[in-house]
C-alpha positions as CSV (number, residue, x, y, z in Angstrom):
1,M,-26.5,7.9,-148.1
2,P,-25.3,4.3,-147.8
3,V,-26.4,2.5,-144.6
4,A,-23.7,0.9,-142.6
5,P,-24.3,-2.8,-142.1
6,R,-25.3,-3.9,-138.5
7,P,-22.8,-5.9,-136.5
8,V,-23.6,-9.6,-136.3
9,V,-23.3,-11.2,-132.9
10,R,-21.8,-14.6,-133.1
11,P,-22.4,-16.9,-130.2
12,L,-19.3,-18.1,-128.4
13,A,-19.1,-21.7,-127.9
14,V,-18.9,-22.5,-124.2
15,S,-17.0,-25.6,-123.1
16,D,-18.3,-27.4,-120.1
17,D,-14.9,-28.9,-119.3
18,V,-13.8,-25.8,-117.4
19,A,-13.4,-26.5,-113.7
20,G,-14.2,-23.6,-111.5
21,V,-16.8,-21.9,-109.4
22,P,-20.3,-22.5,-110.9
23,C,-22.4,-19.4,-111.7
24,P,-24.9,-18.7,-109.0
25,A,-27.5,-17.8,-111.7
26,C,-27.2,-20.4,-114.4
27,G,-24.7,-22.9,-112.9
28,T,-22.1,-22.7,-115.7
29,P,-18.6,-23.5,-114.6
30,N,-16.2,-20.6,-114.9
31,P,-12.4,-20.2,-114.6
32,P,-11.2,-19.1,-111.2
33,D,-10.0,-15.7,-112.4
34,R,-13.3,-14.6,-113.9
35,R,-15.5,-12.1,-112.1
36,F,-18.6,-12.5,-114.3
37,C,-20.2,-15.6,-115.8
38,R,-19.0,-16.4,-119.3
39,R,-22.5,-17.5,-120.3
40,C,-25.0,-15.0,-118.6
41,A,-22.6,-12.3,-117.3
42,A,-24.0,-12.6,-113.7
43,P,-21.5,-11.6,-111.0
44,L,-19.6,-14.6,-109.6
45,T,-18.8,-12.8,-106.3
46,P,-22.0,-10.8,-105.4
47,S,-21.6,-8.1,-102.8
48,T,-22.6,-9.0,-99.3
49,I,-26.1,-7.7,-98.4
50,A,-26.0,-5.5,-95.3
51,A,-28.0,-6.8,-92.3
52,P,-31.2,-4.9,-91.5
53,L,-30.9,-2.2,-88.9
54,P,-32.3,-2.9,-85.4
55,W,-35.4,-1.0,-84.5
56,W,-33.7,1.6,-82.4
57,R,-31.5,2.5,-85.4
58,T,-34.6,3.4,-87.4
59,V,-35.2,6.5,-85.1
60,W,-33.3,9.7,-85.8
61,P,-30.4,10.3,-85.3
62,F,-29.6,6.5,-85.3
63,R,-31.3,5.6,-88.6
64,R,-28.4,6.4,-90.9
65,R,-25.2,4.4,-91.2
66,T,-22.1,6.3,-90.2
67,R,-18.4,5.8,-90.6
68,A,-15.4,7.0,-88.9
69,G,-17.4,8.0,-85.8
70,S,-19.5,10.7,-87.6
71,G,-22.6,11.5,-85.6
72,R,-21.4,9.6,-82.5
73,L,-21.4,12.8,-80.4
74,V,-24.9,13.7,-81.4
75,R,-26.2,10.2,-80.5
76,F,-24.4,10.4,-77.1
77,L,-26.0,13.8,-76.3
78,V,-29.4,12.6,-77.3
79,V,-29.1,9.4,-75.2
80,L,-27.8,11.5,-72.2
81,T,-30.7,14.0,-72.5
82,V,-33.3,11.2,-72.6
83,V,-31.7,9.5,-69.5
84,L,-31.6,12.8,-67.6
85,A,-35.2,13.6,-68.5
86,L,-36.3,10.1,-67.3
87,C,-34.4,10.5,-64.0
88,A,-35.9,14.0,-63.4
89,A,-39.4,12.7,-64.2
90,G,-39.0,9.8,-61.8
91,F,-37.7,12.1,-59.0
92,L,-40.6,14.5,-59.4
93,L,-43.3,11.8,-59.8
94,L,-42.1,9.6,-57.0
95,P,-44.0,11.3,-54.2
96,A,-47.2,11.3,-56.3
97,G,-46.7,7.7,-57.1
98,R,-46.2,6.8,-53.4
99,H,-49.4,8.8,-52.5
100,L,-51.4,7.0,-55.2
101,V,-50.2,3.6,-53.9
102,Q,-51.0,4.4,-50.3
103,D,-54.4,5.8,-51.2
104,T,-55.2,2.6,-53.1
105,L,-54.1,0.4,-50.2
106,D,-56.3,2.6,-47.9
107,K,-59.4,1.9,-50.0
108,L,-58.7,-1.8,-50.4
109,G,-57.8,-2.4,-46.8
110,K,-60.0,-2.4,-43.7
111,A,-59.9,0.3,-41.1
112,K,-59.2,-0.4,-37.5
113,A,-59.8,1.9,-34.5
114,V,-56.7,3.4,-32.7
115,T,-57.0,4.7,-29.2
116,P,-54.6,7.4,-28.1
117,T,-52.4,6.8,-25.1
118,R,-52.8,10.3,-23.8
119,A,-55.2,13.2,-24.4
120,Q,-54.4,16.8,-23.2
121,A,-56.5,19.9,-23.6
122,S,-55.4,23.6,-23.5
123,A,-58.6,24.2,-21.4
124,E,-61.6,22.2,-20.2
125,L,-64.5,22.7,-17.9
126,P,-65.0,20.8,-14.6
127,G,-66.8,17.5,-15.0
128,H,-66.1,17.4,-18.7
129,P,-62.4,16.6,-19.2
130,V,-60.9,16.0,-22.7
131,G,-60.5,12.3,-21.9
132,L,-64.3,11.9,-22.4
133,S,-63.8,12.6,-26.1
134,T,-62.0,9.2,-26.6
135,D,-63.8,7.0,-24.0
136,G,-66.0,5.3,-26.6
137,L,-69.2,6.8,-25.2
138,S,-71.0,9.5,-27.2
139,N,-73.3,10.6,-24.4
140,R,-70.4,12.2,-22.5
141,Y,-68.4,15.1,-23.9
142,W,-65.4,17.3,-23.6
143,A,-66.4,20.9,-22.8
144,A,-64.2,23.7,-24.1
145,P,-64.6,27.2,-22.8
146,G,-64.7,28.8,-26.3
147,P,-63.2,28.8,-29.8
148,G,-59.5,28.4,-30.1
149,T,-59.4,25.7,-27.4
150,S,-57.3,22.7,-28.6
151,A,-56.9,19.0,-27.6
152,T,-53.7,17.0,-28.3
153,Y,-53.9,13.3,-28.7
154,T,-50.7,11.2,-28.5
155,F,-50.3,7.7,-29.8
156,G,-48.1,4.9,-28.6
157,K,-46.5,4.2,-32.0
158,P,-46.7,5.8,-35.4
159,F,-49.5,4.6,-37.7
160,R,-51.2,5.3,-41.0
161,L,-54.2,7.6,-40.2
162,V,-56.8,6.7,-42.8
163,A,-59.9,8.4,-41.3
164,V,-61.2,10.5,-38.4
165,I,-64.8,10.2,-37.2
166,V,-66.1,13.2,-35.2
167,T,-69.3,13.1,-33.1
168,N,-70.0,16.8,-32.6
169,G,-72.0,18.4,-29.8
170,A,-72.9,17.0,-26.4
171,S,-74.7,13.9,-27.7
172,P,-76.0,12.2,-30.9
173,A,-79.5,12.7,-29.5
174,P,-81.1,15.8,-31.1
175,E,-82.5,17.3,-27.9
176,E,-79.2,16.9,-26.0
177,Y,-77.2,18.1,-29.0
178,A,-79.0,21.5,-29.1
179,K,-78.4,22.2,-25.4
180,Q,-74.6,22.9,-25.8
181,G,-72.5,24.9,-28.2
182,R,-70.5,23.1,-30.9
183,A,-67.8,23.9,-33.3
184,L,-68.5,23.9,-37.1
185,R,-64.9,23.7,-38.0
186,I,-61.9,21.9,-36.5
187,D,-58.4,22.7,-37.5
188,M,-56.4,19.5,-37.4
189,E,-52.6,19.5,-37.1
190,V,-51.0,16.0,-37.5
191,T,-47.3,15.5,-36.5
192,D,-45.4,12.5,-37.7
193,R,-42.5,10.7,-36.0
194,D,-40.0,12.9,-37.8
195,G,-41.6,16.2,-36.6
196,A,-43.2,17.1,-39.9
197,T,-46.7,18.5,-39.7
198,V,-49.8,18.2,-41.9
199,H,-52.7,20.6,-41.6
200,K,-56.3,19.8,-42.5
201,Q,-59.6,21.5,-41.9
202,L,-62.6,19.4,-40.8
203,V,-65.8,21.3,-41.8
204,L,-68.6,19.9,-39.7
205,S,-72.3,20.0,-40.4
206,D,-74.5,21.4,-37.6
207,K,-76.3,18.1,-37.0
208,P,-76.0,15.3,-34.4
209,G,-74.3,12.0,-35.1
210,P,-70.9,10.9,-36.4
211,Q,-69.2,12.5,-39.3
212,T,-66.4,10.8,-41.2
213,F,-63.3,12.6,-42.7
214,P,-60.8,10.6,-44.8
215,T,-57.2,11.7,-44.1
216,G,-54.5,9.4,-45.5
217,I,-51.5,10.5,-43.5
218,S,-48.6,8.2,-42.7
219,D,-46.4,7.8,-39.6
220,V,-48.8,9.8,-37.3
221,A,-47.5,10.4,-33.8
222,T,-49.8,13.2,-32.4
223,V,-53.0,14.9,-33.6
224,R,-54.1,18.3,-32.3
225,L,-57.7,19.5,-32.8
226,T,-58.5,23.1,-32.4
227,L,-62.2,24.1,-32.2
228,Q,-63.3,27.0,-34.4
229,E,-66.5,28.7,-35.7
230,P,-68.9,28.1,-32.7
231,A,-72.6,27.6,-33.2
232,G,-75.2,27.9,-30.6
233,S,-72.7,29.0,-28.0
234,A,-73.3,31.4,-25.1
235,P,-71.4,32.3,-22.0
236,Q,-73.2,29.5,-20.1
237,R,-73.1,27.1,-23.0
238,P,-69.5,25.9,-23.8
239,L,-68.4,24.1,-27.0
240,A,-69.0,20.4,-26.7
241,L,-67.3,17.5,-28.5
242,A,-68.8,14.1,-27.7
243,E,-66.4,11.7,-29.4
244,V,-63.3,11.6,-31.7
245,E,-62.3,8.3,-33.3
246,F,-59.1,7.6,-35.1
247,F,-58.7,4.8,-37.6
248,Q,-55.6,3.1,-39.1
249,R,-55.2,0.6,-42.0
250,S,-55.3,-3.0,-40.8
């Protein structure tokens, strides 16, 4: 079969006398009504390149471009959920955060002794009143008739109670310590200035000398100590408590 002749492309002469917008690709002048370059066919009015999305638009459901408000409700609900979750987490973690800050300040600060303005016991033996437990001398003691006896210490103004030091028994001297009964557990009830109470158990070792108990309780107004679990007690040997010291953050 005969083969059809191929078309011959004849170059079109381009006049440089045309006044118009030059081609951004080859620089050839073009008439104002042309959309493509008459020499290289490059577009004379290229489309505007969209600006890159901000980082938050790269996360679903913000990453796609929308029109006519499509997806706006979904984005609003997602943002609202995130905000509510952050508020709830902040509300729940706020007490824990405050406790952590106060505990850190307790460890970094120095402790200073606080003397109660009044000490009152539910029971005491003659010659050994409860006031001897806060007189600063460990060779004199408060004598309680038996377990369940309590002593309440009142302070002049609220303070941050960081530690309690208890010198159990009648004296820090071993021979005097063994002569009287002593409590191996003290139930401590702390009341703040608003009337709220905090309960702690101080478990004591049956040995003479001071024993330290960290507390970390704010706005303390009164402290009540109840003697429990007697050791070495007998009818003629009451429970002895030589000294109780309270410390605040300086």
